[in-house]
C-alpha positions in Angstrom: 20.4 9.3 -2.2 23.3 7.0 -1.2 23.4 3.5 -2.5 23.1 2.0 1.1 20.0 4.0 1.6 18.5 2.9 -1.7 19.3 -0.7 -0.9 17.6 -0.4 2.5 14.5 1.1 0.9 14.5 -1.6 -1.8 14.6 -4.3 0.9 11.9 -2.6 2.9 9.7 -2.5 -0.2 10.3 -6.2 -0.9 9.4 -7.2 2.7 6.2 -5.1 2.6 5.3 -6.6 -0.7 5.8 -10.2 0.5 3.9 -9.5 3.7 0.9 -8.1 1.8 0.9 -11.0 -0.7 1.0 -13.5 2.1 -2.0 -11.9 3.7 -3.9 -12.0 0.4 -3.1 -15.7 0.0 -4.3 -16.5 3.5 -7.5 -14.6 2.9 -8.0 -16.3 -0.4 -7.5 -19.7 1.2 -9.9 -18.9 4.0 -12.5 -17.8 1.5 -12.1 -20.9 -0.6 -12.4 -23.1 2.5 -15.8 -21.4 3.0 -15.7 -20.5 6.6 -19.4 -20.3 7.3 -20.6 -18.5 10.4 -23.2 -20.5 12.2 -25.6 -19.1 14.7 -28.5 -16.7 14.9 -29.1 -13.8 12.5 -26.9 -11.4 14.5 -24.0 -13.8 14.4 -24.4 -14.3 10.7 -24.7 -10.5 10.1 -21.6 -9.9 12.2 -19.7 -12.6 10.2 -20.8 -11.1 6.9 -19.8 -7.6 8.1 -16.4 -8.8 9.1 -16.0 -10.6 5.7 -17.0 -7.4 3.8 -14.5 -5.3 5.8 -11.8 -7.9 5.1 -12.5 -7.8 1.4 -12.2 -4.0 1.4 -8.9 -4.2 3.3 -7.6 -6.7 0.8 -8.5 -4.5 -2.0 -6.7 -1.6 -0.4 -3.7 -3.8 0.1 -3.7 -4.8 -3.6 -3.5 -1.1 -4.5 -0.6 -0.8 -2.1 1.1 -3.8 -3.8 0.7 -2.0 -7.1 2.4 1.2 -5.6 5.2 -1.0 -4.2 5.7 -2.6 -7.7 5.8 0.9 -9.2 8.4 2.0 -6.6 10.5 -1.1 -7.3 10.3 -0.4 -11.0 11.5 3.2 -10.4 14.4 1.9 -8.4 15.5 -0.3 -11.3 15.1 2.6 -13.7 17.0 5.0 -11.5 14.1 7.4 -11.0 13.2 6.5 -7.4 13.1 9.3 -4.8 12.0 12.2 -7.0 8.7 14.0 -6.8 6.5 13.1 -9.8 5.1 16.7 -9.9 8.1 19.0 -9.3 11.1 16.7 -9.6 12.4 17.6 -6.1 14.2 14.9 -4.1 11.8 13.3 -1.6 14.5 12.7 1.0 15.5 9.5 2.7 13.5 10.2 5.9 10.3 10.7 4.0 10.9 7.5 1.9 11.8 5.6 5.0 8.5 6.5 6.6 6.5 6.0 3.3 8.6 4.2 0.7 5.8 4.3 -1.9 5.6 8.1 -1.7 5.7 9.7 -5.1 5.1 13.3 -4.2 7.1 15.7 -2.0 5.2 17.1 1.0 4.4 20.4 -0.7 2.9 18.7 -3.8 1.1 16.1 -1.6 -0.5 18.9 0.4 -1.6 20.7 -2.7 -3.1 17.5 -4.1 -5.0 16.9 -0.8 -6.2 20.4 -0.8 -7.5 20.0 -4.4 -9.2 16.8 -3.5 -11.0 18.5 -0.7 -12.3 21.1 -3.0 -13.7 18.6 -5.5 -14.8 16.0 -2.9 
């Protein structure tokens, strides 16, 4: 991968990371402020459902932040852009679409197929 491409992906990862962390901070602030839903039982239930969905989304975003951190670490180590299974180059277009990708398409498809078998 060319240095300009690597730099572009590095900046993309940093922007995504910052965006996710800002969302997490906003949610934490809202939670601390204790936005209480007032109203009847249906309004309260809807508010609680929304809050639970937000918590699950934040947890998924925390996992994504960890993947971004791992990708940034790989960039600094010089191992970014190679499949963790077979060692093949992932290619710039794949990494541009999914910069935290760690498997080539063939290995990812094999992993998903295996997950379906054991799911």
